[in-house]
C-alpha positions in Angstrom: 115.9 134.2 93.5 115.4 136.5 96.5 112.0 137.2 98.1 112.2 140.9 97.0 112.7 139.9 93.4 109.8 137.4 93.5 107.5 140.1 94.9 108.6 142.6 92.3 108.0 140.1 89.5 104.6 139.3 91.0 103.6 143.0 91.2 104.8 143.6 87.6 102.9 140.6 86.3 99.8 141.6 88.2 100.0 145.2 86.7 100.6 143.7 83.3 97.6 141.4 83.6 95.3 144.2 84.8 96.5 146.5 82.0 95.9 143.7 79.4 92.4 143.0 80.7 91.5 146.7 80.6 92.9 147.0 77.1 90.9 144.0 75.9 87.7 145.4 77.5 88.2 148.7 75.7 88.9 147.1 72.3 86.0 144.7 72.7 83.6 147.6 73.6 84.9 149.8 70.8 84.4 147.0 68.2 80.8 146.5 69.5 79.8 150.2 69.2 78.4 150.0 65.6 76.3 147.1 66.7 75.2 149.0 69.9 74.2 152.0 67.8 72.3 149.7 65.3 70.4 148.1 68.2 69.5 151.5 69.6 68.4 152.8 66.2 66.4 149.7 65.4 64.6 150.1 68.7 63.9 153.7 67.9 62.6 152.9 64.4 60.3 150.1 65.8 58.8 152.4 68.4 58.3 155.2 65.9 56.7 152.8 63.5 54.3 151.5 66.1 53.5 155.1 67.2 52.6 156.0 63.6 50.8 152.8 62.7 48.4 152.2 65.6 50.8 149.9 67.6 51.1 147.5 64.6 54.4 145.7 64.2 56.2 146.1 60.9 56.1 143.2 58.5 59.6 143.7 57.0 62.7 145.8 56.9 61.1 147.7 54.0 58.4 148.9 56.4 61.1 150.3 58.7 63.0 151.9 55.9 59.8 153.9 55.1 60.2 155.5 58.5 63.5 157.1 57.4 61.8 158.5 54.3 58.5 159.5 55.8 57.3 163.0 56.8 58.3 162.3 60.4 61.9 161.2 59.5 63.4 164.5 60.5 62.1 164.1 64.1 63.5 160.6 64.4 67.0 160.8 65.8 69.3 157.9 64.7 72.4 157.9 66.7 74.6 155.7 64.5 73.7 157.4 61.2 76.9 159.2 60.3 75.9 158.9 56.7 72.3 159.2 57.5 69.2 158.4 55.5 67.9 155.2 54.0 71.4 153.8 53.3 72.1 153.6 57.0 68.7 152.2 57.9 69.1 149.6 55.2 72.4 148.6 56.6 70.8 147.8 60.0 69.6 144.5 58.6 73.2 143.2 58.6 73.6 143.9 62.3 70.1 143.3 63.7 67.5 140.6 63.4 63.8 141.3 64.0 61.1 138.7 64.5 58.5 139.9 62.1 55.9 137.5 63.7 56.1 139.5 67.0 52.6 140.5 68.1 52.6 143.7 70.2 49.2 142.9 71.6 50.5 139.8 73.4 52.7 140.0 76.4 55.7 137.8 77.3 56.9 136.8 73.9 60.5 137.2 74.6 63.0 139.2 72.6 61.8 140.3 69.1 65.1 142.0 68.4 68.4 140.1 68.5 71.7 139.9 66.8 71.6 138.1 63.4 72.8 134.9 65.2 69.8 135.1 67.6 71.8 136.1 70.7 71.4 139.1 72.9 73.4 142.2 72.2 76.5 142.1 74.4 77.0 145.9 74.4 74.1 148.4 74.4 73.8 152.0 75.4 72.1 152.7 78.7 68.4 152.9 78.2 68.8 151.8 74.5 68.3 148.0 74.6 65.9 147.6 71.7 63.6 145.0 73.4 63.4 147.1 76.5 62.5 150.1 74.3 59.7 148.2 72.6 58.3 146.8 75.8 58.5 150.1 77.6 56.6 151.8 74.7 54.0 149.1 74.7 53.5 149.3 78.5 53.1 153.1 78.2 50.7 152.9 75.3 48.5 150.4 77.3 48.5 152.7 80.3 48.0 155.9 78.4 46.2 155.1 75.1 46.2 157.9 72.5 43.3 160.2 73.0 42.7 158.7 76.5 42.7 160.5 79.7 
Protein backbone atom coordinates (compact mmCIF):
# COMPACT_ATOMS: atom_id res chain seq x y z
CA UNK A 1 0.00 0.00 0.00
CA UNK A 2 1.42 3.36 -1.00
CA UNK A 3 2.03 6.22 1.43
CA UNK A 4 -0.65 8.36 -0.28
CA UNK A 5 -3.23 5.64 0.16
CA UNK A 6 -2.31 5.21 3.85
CA UNK A 7 -2.62 8.97 4.42
CA UNK A 8 -5.98 9.07 2.61
CA UNK A 9 -7.31 6.17 4.69
CA UNK A 10 -6.03 7.87 7.86
CA UNK A 11 -7.74 11.15 6.96
CA UNK A 12 -11.01 9.40 6.08
CA UNK A 13 -10.92 7.40 9.34
CA UNK A 14 -10.22 10.55 11.36
CA UNK A 15 -13.10 12.41 9.71
CA UNK A 16 -15.38 9.41 10.30
CA UNK A 17 -14.30 9.23 13.96
CA UNK A 18 -14.90 12.93 14.56
CA UNK A 19 -18.30 12.76 12.83
CA UNK A 20 -19.29 9.71 14.91
CA UNK A 21 -18.24 11.48 18.12
CA UNK A 22 -20.23 14.61 17.23
CA UNK A 23 -23.28 12.51 16.30
CA UNK A 24 -23.04 10.62 19.61
CA UNK A 25 -22.75 13.90 21.57
CA UNK A 26 -25.81 15.33 19.84
CA UNK A 27 -27.90 12.19 20.38
CA UNK A 28 -26.79 11.97 24.05
CA UNK A 29 -27.72 15.60 24.67
CA UNK A 30 -31.08 15.39 22.90
CA UNK A 31 -32.01 12.31 24.93
CA UNK A 32 -31.13 14.18 28.14
CA UNK A 33 -33.21 17.28 27.33
CA UNK A 34 -36.41 16.10 29.11
CA UNK A 35 -34.32 15.45 32.21
CA UNK A 36 -32.64 18.86 31.90
CA UNK A 37 -36.03 20.57 31.66
CA UNK A 38 -37.28 18.53 34.64
CA UNK A 39 -34.27 19.62 36.71
CA UNK A 40 -34.78 23.27 35.75
CA UNK A 41 -38.50 23.17 36.50
CA UNK A 42 -37.94 21.41 39.81
CA UNK A 43 -35.45 24.11 40.82
CA UNK A 44 -37.98 26.76 39.80
CA UNK A 45 -40.77 25.11 41.82
CA UNK A 46 -38.55 24.73 44.87
CA UNK A 47 -37.51 28.38 44.79
CA UNK A 48 -41.10 29.54 44.27
CA UNK A 49 -42.26 27.28 47.10
CA UNK A 50 -39.67 28.74 49.47
CA UNK A 51 -40.55 32.29 48.39
CA UNK A 52 -44.21 31.75 49.20
CA UNK A 53 -43.66 29.71 52.39
CA UNK A 54 -41.14 31.79 54.36
CA UNK A 55 -38.07 29.90 53.12
CA UNK A 56 -39.47 26.57 54.35
CA UNK A 57 -38.54 23.45 52.37
CA UNK A 58 -41.42 21.36 51.01
CA UNK A 59 -42.09 18.05 52.74
CA UNK A 60 -43.18 16.09 49.65
CA UNK A 61 -43.93 16.20 45.95
CA UNK A 62 -47.53 16.96 46.90
CA UNK A 63 -46.35 20.29 48.32
CA UNK A 64 -44.68 21.14 45.01
CA UNK A 65 -47.73 20.10 43.00
CA UNK A 66 -49.71 22.69 44.96
CA UNK A 67 -47.44 25.35 43.44
CA UNK A 68 -48.81 24.43 40.00
CA UNK A 69 -52.39 24.84 41.21
CA UNK A 70 -51.93 27.89 43.45
CA UNK A 71 -52.85 31.49 42.68
CA UNK A 72 -49.25 32.20 41.71
CA UNK A 73 -49.14 29.29 39.22
CA UNK A 74 -49.65 31.56 36.20
CA UNK A 75 -46.51 33.55 37.05
CA UNK A 76 -44.37 30.41 37.38
CA UNK A 77 -42.82 29.52 34.04
CA UNK A 78 -42.17 25.82 33.58
CA UNK A 79 -39.97 25.29 30.55
CA UNK A 80 -40.61 21.60 29.97
CA UNK A 81 -44.37 21.77 30.42
CA UNK A 82 -45.59 21.13 26.90
CA UNK A 83 -48.78 19.66 28.32
CA UNK A 84 -48.65 21.99 31.31
CA UNK A 85 -50.40 21.86 34.62
CA UNK A 86 -50.28 19.37 37.42
CA UNK A 87 -49.79 16.36 35.15
CA UNK A 88 -46.39 17.67 34.11
CA UNK A 89 -45.42 18.64 37.65
CA UNK A 90 -46.49 15.20 38.88
CA UNK A 91 -44.33 13.58 36.21
CA UNK A 92 -41.22 15.32 37.53
CA UNK A 93 -40.95 12.80 40.37
CA UNK A 94 -39.95 10.14 37.83
CA UNK A 95 -36.99 12.20 36.61
CA UNK A 96 -35.88 14.06 39.75
CA UNK A 97 -35.24 13.08 43.38
CA UNK A 98 -35.49 15.62 46.18
CA UNK A 99 -34.11 15.26 49.69
CA UNK A 100 -37.15 16.18 51.76
CA UNK A 101 -34.92 16.38 54.86
CA UNK A 102 -32.96 19.34 53.43
CA UNK A 103 -32.88 22.29 55.84
CA UNK A 104 -32.62 25.66 54.05
CA UNK A 105 -31.41 27.34 57.24
CA UNK A 106 -28.23 25.22 57.34
CA UNK A 107 -25.40 25.80 54.89
CA UNK A 108 -23.21 23.21 53.17
CA UNK A 109 -25.60 20.27 53.04
CA UNK A 110 -24.72 19.12 49.56
CA UNK A 111 -27.16 18.59 46.73
CA UNK A 112 -30.81 18.32 47.75
CA UNK A 113 -31.87 17.71 44.12
CA UNK A 114 -30.47 14.79 42.10
CA UNK A 115 -31.41 12.24 39.52
CA UNK A 116 -33.48 9.34 40.92
CA UNK A 117 -30.29 7.26 41.13
CA UNK A 118 -28.66 9.93 43.32
CA UNK A 119 -26.18 11.19 40.73
CA UNK A 120 -25.76 14.71 39.38
CA UNK A 121 -27.62 15.75 36.25
CA UNK A 122 -25.26 15.21 33.30
CA UNK A 123 -27.00 17.82 31.14
CA UNK A 124 -28.52 21.05 32.49
CA UNK A 125 -29.42 24.36 30.93
CA UNK A 126 -27.06 27.24 31.64
CA UNK A 127 -28.11 28.86 34.91
CA UNK A 128 -30.71 26.16 35.54
CA UNK A 129 -28.93 23.57 37.68
CA UNK A 130 -31.54 23.06 40.44
CA UNK A 131 -29.12 22.98 43.38
CA UNK A 132 -27.43 26.16 42.19
CA UNK A 133 -30.86 27.78 41.83
CA UNK A 134 -31.82 26.80 45.40
CA UNK A 135 -28.52 27.96 46.93
CA UNK A 136 -28.55 31.18 44.91
CA UNK A 137 -32.04 31.99 46.16
CA UNK A 138 -31.07 31.17 49.76
CA UNK A 139 -27.95 33.38 49.57
CA UNK A 140 -30.01 36.23 48.14
CA UNK A 141 -32.74 35.83 50.76
CA UNK A 142 -30.17 35.95 53.56
CA UNK A 143 -28.57 39.06 52.08
CA UNK A 144 -31.87 40.79 51.28
CA UNK A 145 -34.52 39.48 53.66
CA UNK A 146 -38.16 40.28 52.78
CA UNK A 147 -39.16 43.66 54.14
CA UNK A 148 -35.51 44.44 54.95
CA UNK A 149 -33.52 47.37 53.64
